[in-house]
PAKE-197781 format. One line per field, with one value per residue (C-alpha): y negated, x, z negated; residue number from 1; residue in one letter. Coordinates in Angstrom, 3 decimals. Last residue first. Example, Ala and Ser with C-alpha at 12.3 -4.5 7.8 and 13.67 -1.06 7.14 Angstrom:
<rs>
yy c(1.060, 4.500)
xx c(13.670, 12.300)
zz c(-7.140, -7.800)
resi c(2, 1)
resn c(S, A)
</rs>
This chain:
<rs>
yy c(-98.060, -101.557, -101.078, -97.997, -99.995, -101.875, -105.507, -108.279, -110.106, -109.614, -111.533, -114.294, -115.014, -113.762, -116.551, -116.813, -113.981, -112.884, -110.916, -107.736, -105.189, -101.698, -99.953, -97.573, -100.365, -102.289, -105.645, -108.292, -111.589, -114.151, -113.454, -114.731, -117.940, -120.198, -123.500, -123.099, -119.929, -121.837, -118.717, -120.520, -123.185, -121.666, -118.195, -119.500, -121.708, -118.759, -116.494, -119.140, -119.532, -115.762, -115.490, -118.416, -116.774, -113.483, -115.158, -117.029, -113.853, -111.915, -114.622, -114.334, -110.518, -110.306, -109.100, -105.863, -104.375, -102.149, -105.139, -106.561, -103.265, -103.088, -106.586, -105.865, -102.609, -104.466, -107.206, -104.749, -102.823, -106.013, -107.057, -103.612, -103.608, -106.860, -106.501, -102.781, -103.460, -100.342, -98.572, -95.320, -95.563, -95.352, -91.553, -91.392, -93.825, -91.854, -88.591, -90.211, -91.307, -87.815, -86.415, -89.321, -89.403, -85.735, -85.078, -87.889, -86.724, -83.163, -84.346, -86.407, -83.438, -81.253, -83.252, -82.170, -82.613, -78.945, -78.349, -75.632, -77.538, -80.690, -78.703, -77.147, -80.631, -81.879, -78.958, -79.341, -83.107, -82.587, -79.846, -82.228, -85.485, -84.480, -84.581, -87.921, -89.474, -88.208, -89.423, -92.853, -93.292, -94.199, -96.956, -98.405, -98.793, -97.121, -99.480, -99.994, -96.275, -96.263, -99.432, -98.283, -94.893, -96.517, -98.252, -94.996, -93.376, -96.011, -96.445, -93.355, -90.382, -92.256, -92.751, -89.732, -91.058, -88.366, -85.915, -88.744, -90.398, -87.188, -86.434, -89.949, -90.107, -86.604, -87.237, -90.473, -88.535, -85.904, -88.678, -90.208, -86.837, -85.808, -88.936, -88.172, -89.554, -90.513, -89.557, -87.832, -90.954, -93.294, -96.156, -99.612, -101.499, -104.992, -107.160, -110.708, -109.792, -112.391, -111.165, -107.549, -108.545, -110.578, -107.741, -105.282, -107.618, -107.888, -104.089, -103.683, -106.086, -104.202, -100.824, -102.037, -103.600, -100.301, -98.205, -100.626, -100.562, -96.753, -96.579, -99.103, -97.167, -93.909, -95.551, -96.806, -93.281, -91.973, -94.548, -93.564, -89.859, -87.578, -85.873, -87.388, -83.880, -83.017, -86.073, -84.975, -81.543, -83.109, -85.167, -82.132, -80.181, -83.058, -82.944, -79.478, -80.614, -83.970, -83.139, -80.363, -81.932, -85.023, -82.983, -80.962, -83.972, -85.651, -82.515, -82.388, -85.856, -86.495, -88.774, -85.927, -86.998, -83.575, -83.855, -87.236, -85.819, -82.838, -85.127, -87.026, -83.795, -82.344, -85.433, -85.062, -81.500, -81.521, -85.188, -84.083, -82.154, -85.194, -87.552, -85.305, -85.208, -88.973, -89.770, -87.222, -88.627, -92.218, -91.634, -92.358, -95.689, -95.883, -99.229, -99.606, -95.956, -94.432, -97.470, -97.610, -93.932, -94.303, -97.414, -96.662, -92.920, -92.890, -96.388, -95.684, -93.673, -96.708, -95.771, -92.374, -93.667, -96.790, -94.670, -92.433, -95.466, -96.742, -93.270, -92.774, -95.904, -94.576, -91.103, -92.653, -94.692, -91.616, -89.746, -85.997, -84.232, -80.654)
xx c(-102.447, -101.698, -100.892, -98.771, -96.680, -94.935, -95.627, -93.535, -96.497, -98.198, -95.460, -95.641, -99.313, -101.842, -103.765, -102.144, -104.329, -101.937, -99.275, -100.371, -98.488, -99.292, -96.693, -95.907, -94.702, -96.701, -96.519, -98.940, -97.031, -97.056, -93.550, -92.957, -91.324, -93.720, -93.562, -90.053, -91.118, -93.570, -95.209, -97.061, -94.695, -91.368, -92.200, -93.692, -90.652, -88.303, -90.332, -90.303, -86.525, -86.010, -88.270, -86.558, -83.170, -84.570, -85.985, -82.736, -80.646, -83.046, -82.860, -79.075, -79.135, -81.805, -85.331, -86.172, -88.863, -86.165, -84.407, -87.666, -88.480, -85.057, -85.425, -88.929, -87.799, -84.916, -87.237, -89.818, -87.120, -85.960, -89.540, -90.227, -87.155, -87.820, -91.508, -90.964, -88.857, -86.666, -86.988, -88.588, -86.588, -83.196, -82.999, -84.319, -81.678, -78.832, -80.135, -80.612, -76.975, -75.596, -77.606, -77.115, -73.412, -72.605, -75.998, -75.608, -72.142, -73.437, -76.330, -73.991, -71.668, -74.730, -76.008, -79.674, -81.817, -82.614, -86.375, -86.409, -84.108, -86.224, -89.417, -87.818, -86.799, -90.398, -91.717, -89.040, -89.596, -93.273, -92.611, -90.328, -92.162, -95.055, -92.642, -91.052, -94.512, -95.729, -92.567, -92.709, -96.444, -95.970, -93.545, -96.161, -98.687, -102.090, -105.070, -105.105, -105.480, -106.299, -104.306, -101.243, -101.576, -101.312, -98.092, -96.711, -97.403, -95.610, -92.071, -91.846, -93.154, -93.423, -90.244, -88.404, -89.507, -91.694, -92.027, -92.346, -95.016, -97.036, -96.887, -97.649, -100.870, -101.886, -101.038, -103.019, -105.932, -105.620, -105.765, -108.807, -110.603, -109.515, -110.096, -108.166, -109.411, -106.156, -105.807, -102.441, -100.969, -102.004, -104.148, -102.877, -102.376, -102.616, -105.445, -105.073, -107.021, -105.168, -101.744, -102.499, -104.089, -101.012, -98.627, -100.718, -100.621, -96.823, -96.551, -98.874, -96.808, -93.587, -95.141, -96.583, -93.246, -91.477, -93.947, -93.837, -90.038, -89.968, -92.412, -90.309, -87.111, -88.704, -89.883, -86.362, -85.012, -87.608, -86.632, -82.980, -83.799, -83.245, -86.639, -90.069, -91.510, -89.175, -90.321, -93.910, -93.015, -91.516, -94.674, -96.932, -94.785, -95.135, -98.902, -99.141, -97.214, -98.928, -102.610, -102.526, -99.389, -101.375, -104.114, -101.585, -99.549, -102.670, -103.417, -99.784, -99.905, -96.219, -94.831, -94.167, -90.574, -89.252, -91.308, -89.703, -86.174, -87.081, -88.519, -85.239, -83.295, -85.860, -85.490, -81.841, -81.486, -84.495, -83.709, -80.526, -82.605, -84.819, -81.854, -80.249, -83.531, -84.028, -80.396, -80.301, -83.481, -82.288, -78.827, -76.004, -74.220, -72.826, -74.148, -77.427, -78.409, -77.252, -78.270, -81.681, -82.232, -81.167, -83.182, -86.747, -86.093, -85.313, -86.231, -89.053, -89.482, -88.281, -85.199, -84.452, -84.860, -82.824, -79.926, -80.070, -79.853, -76.704, -75.152, -76.018, -74.060, -70.983, -71.228, -71.821, -68.666, -66.714, -67.595, -67.230, -66.123, -67.263)
zz c(6.588, 5.552, 1.909, 2.671, 5.126, 2.360, 1.540, 3.054, 4.540, 1.221, -0.609, 1.985, 1.273, 3.819, 5.533, 8.986, 10.243, 12.911, 11.061, 12.844, 10.799, 12.117, 9.947, 12.785, 14.980, 17.542, 15.749, 16.820, 17.187, 14.394, 13.102, 9.607, 8.357, 10.133, 12.058, 13.560, 15.375, 17.563, 19.071, 21.858, 23.167, 22.090, 23.385, 26.622, 27.286, 26.675, 28.954, 31.693, 31.417, 31.563, 34.601, 36.342, 35.820, 37.130, 40.224, 40.890, 40.638, 42.858, 45.514, 45.540, 45.696, 48.356, 47.572, 49.374, 47.132, 45.674, 44.172, 42.852, 41.135, 39.508, 38.066, 36.733, 35.105, 33.460, 32.181, 30.880, 29.006, 27.305, 26.503, 24.932, 22.676, 20.819, 19.907, 19.354, 16.286, 15.952, 12.585, 13.737, 16.967, 15.240, 15.125, 18.701, 19.944, 18.370, 19.812, 23.221, 23.154, 22.516, 25.470, 27.888, 28.673, 29.176, 30.792, 33.330, 34.376, 34.804, 37.000, 39.196, 39.708, 40.317, 43.282, 43.539, 46.677, 47.428, 47.719, 45.082, 42.739, 43.004, 42.356, 39.297, 38.179, 38.509, 36.461, 33.794, 33.787, 32.966, 30.404, 28.438, 29.181, 26.911, 23.969, 24.900, 25.251, 21.884, 20.157, 21.801, 21.251, 17.604, 18.652, 20.999, 18.211, 18.531, 18.432, 22.217, 23.042, 26.775, 27.441, 25.510, 27.177, 30.597, 29.529, 28.120, 31.478, 33.536, 32.221, 30.089, 32.033, 35.300, 37.292, 38.789, 42.247, 43.822, 40.951, 38.431, 40.548, 41.011, 37.306, 36.064, 38.049, 36.972, 33.321, 33.313, 34.790, 32.027, 29.405, 31.096, 30.862, 27.339, 25.217, 22.012, 18.691, 16.972, 13.302, 13.834, 15.518, 12.704, 13.990, 12.940, 16.185, 14.710, 15.873, 17.166, 20.292, 22.355, 21.264, 22.105, 25.411, 26.391, 25.491, 27.484, 30.486, 30.276, 30.067, 33.056, 35.151, 34.364, 35.185, 38.470, 39.394, 38.737, 40.708, 43.652, 43.669, 43.611, 46.508, 48.442, 47.719, 48.855, 52.069, 52.770, 52.246, 54.678, 57.285, 56.918, 57.340, 54.353, 54.119, 53.489, 53.302, 50.402, 48.440, 49.034, 47.654, 44.515, 44.020, 44.390, 41.940, 39.456, 40.066, 38.520, 35.401, 34.868, 34.457, 31.872, 30.396, 29.424, 27.762, 25.770, 24.649, 23.267, 21.277, 20.138, 18.566, 17.795, 15.062, 12.624, 11.827, 12.868, 16.052, 16.689, 16.465, 18.624, 21.323, 21.608, 21.991, 24.408, 26.646, 27.648, 28.978, 31.299, 32.004, 33.799, 36.346, 36.961, 37.317, 39.933, 41.876, 41.881, 42.664, 45.504, 47.088, 46.632, 48.144, 45.697, 46.130, 42.589, 41.365, 43.288, 43.702, 40.437, 38.408, 40.120, 39.162, 35.540, 34.689, 35.771, 35.712, 32.007, 30.802, 28.408, 25.201, 23.238, 21.217, 22.692, 26.227, 25.433, 24.094, 27.150, 29.436, 27.727, 27.665, 31.326, 32.230, 30.411, 31.974, 35.412, 34.887, 33.769, 37.013, 36.460, 39.641, 40.315)
resi c(322, 321, 320, 319, 318, 317, 316, 315, 314, 313, 312, 311, 310, 309, 308, 307, 306, 305, 304, 303, 302, 301, 300, 299, 298, 297, 296, 295, 294, 293, 292, 291, 290, 289, 288, 287, 286, 285, 284, 283, 282, 281, 280, 279, 278, 277, 276, 275, 274, 273, 272, 271, 270, 269, 268, 267, 266, 265, 264, 263, 262, 261, 260, 259, 258, 257, 256, 255, 254, 253, 252, 251, 250, 249, 248, 247, 246, 245, 244, 243, 242, 241, 240, 239, 238, 237, 236, 235, 234, 233, 232, 231, 230, 229, 228, 227, 226, 225, 224, 223, 222, 221, 220, 219, 218, 217, 216, 215, 214, 213, 212, 211, 210, 209, 208, 207, 206, 205, 204, 203, 202, 201, 200, 199, 198, 197, 196, 195, 194, 193, 192, 191, 190, 189, 188, 187, 186, 185, 184, 183, 182, 181, 180, 179, 178, 177, 176, 175, 174, 173, 172, 171, 170, 169, 168, 167, 166, 165, 164, 163, 162, 161, 160, 159, 158, 157, 156, 155, 154, 153, 152, 151, 150, 149, 148, 147, 146, 145, 144, 143, 142, 141, 140, 139, 138, 137, 136, 135, 134, 133, 132, 131, 130, 129, 128, 127, 126, 125, 124, 123, 122, 121, 120, 119, 118, 117, 116, 115, 114, 113, 112, 111, 110, 109, 108, 107, 106, 105, 104, 103, 102, 101, 100, 99, 98, 97, 96, 95, 94, 93, 92, 91, 90, 89, 88, 87, 86, 85, 84, 83, 82, 81, 80, 79, 78, 77, 76, 75, 74, 73, 72, 71, 70, 69, 68, 67, 66, 65, 64, 63, 62, 61, 60, 59, 58, 57, 56, 55, 54, 53, 52, 51, 50, 49, 48, 47, 46, 45, 44, 43, 42, 41, 40, 39, 38, 37, 36, 35, 34, 33, 32, 31, 30, 29, 28, 27, 26, 25, 24, 23, 22, 21, 20, 19, 18, 17, 16, 15, 14, 13, 12, 11, 10, 9, 8, 7, 6, 5, 4, 3, 2, 1)
resn c(E, L, D, S, S, G, A, R, A, E, I, P, P, A, V, G, S, T, G, S, E, G, E, P, G, G, E, P, L, T, D, V, G, S, E, W, P, R, V, Y, A, L, Y, F, V, A, A, G, L, L, T, A, C, L, V, W, G, L, A, T, T, G, L, G, A, Y, K, L, G, S, A, F, I, V, F, T, I, A, P, R, I, Y, K, D, P, A, R, S, S, L, F, A, G, V, L, V, A, P, V, S, G, I, I, I, S, T, T, V, S, F, E, V, H, G, F, I, L, A, G, L, A, A, A, M, T, L, P, V, A, Q, T, L, D, T, G, V, L, Q, N, A, G, L, M, P, Y, L, F, L, L, L, V, I, M, L, S, G, S, G, V, S, T, L, G, V, I, V, G, G, V, M, G, I, I, V, T, P, I, P, K, V, E, L, Q, H, V, I, T, T, R, G, R, G, S, R, R, D, L, Y, Y, R, L, V, M, A, A, A, G, L, L, L, A, A, G, L, I, K, E, I, N, D, Q, S, T, K, A, H, G, M, L, H, L, L, Y, A, G, V, F, A, M, P, V, S, G, L, V, M, W, G, V, L, R, F, N, V, T, K, K, S, I, H, V, A, A, G, F, P, R, M, F, V, A, A, V, L, D, S, S, I, A, A, S, P, K, I, G, F, L, L, I, L, M, P, T, M, L, A, G, G, G, A, G, T, L, G, V, L, F, G, V, V, A, S, G, L, V, I, Y, P, D, I, N, M)
</rs>
């Protein structure tokens, strides 16, 4: 069994982002394995799923210790996601190893990534337009069983088929279903529900035989320590900075899988960054105020949108806002 130090290093970066934001596992790890290391899509997906069985419980344990997990929400999501993860893994097996099947897998993965990136941008726009901070405490959340189960089913079949879903897509759907709950508060819940989901998907991958254990071992060595560091920092991480970075990487990976050439991809990404910078300067106007005017998705639930609170209140502790 050969341990690839470059895969270990790349996995450490991805593991840190997973612990920090709850997203980026399959959306970043699988494209890295395929695009940078030339691993076949089916093998990359399955190897990533098995490695996630070891990686995600560490991040979930940190959040459970900080009491940022809604176990009722986790239960309803798992009810839908675990059975459908087996369905996704079986569909991956039916597609086989033929060149046309590998191309189909890449297209499905690209569509899933682009959908997730677009949904995150839309959620950001709706948050800003509403002008309301997401202030609901995770343990006070009123769970909606049926739509939550449906989100679990959608995420389960996608994660079984492409290894993308538990973070990159499901957390986006949860943000829409529970708009008053901050993204950072969903990280712990999402990481926890991802544990049984990835176990089911990994079991399906092992049964149907796509796993490369040298790749899996390299991922585990790099990602497990990094996800612990990211999870410890996630309670303090400003979601408004982390989420755009993850969205951009997911968007870039999706375009690559959609068949966009390297040169065209570079121009599109440059144009995207330029457009985002122009939007930020035109609408946020950071030079006009000393505090951020964007809705904050962190646990404190600071919206900062009223424009009337004096500076001392803007710096007040979270207890005044909850």
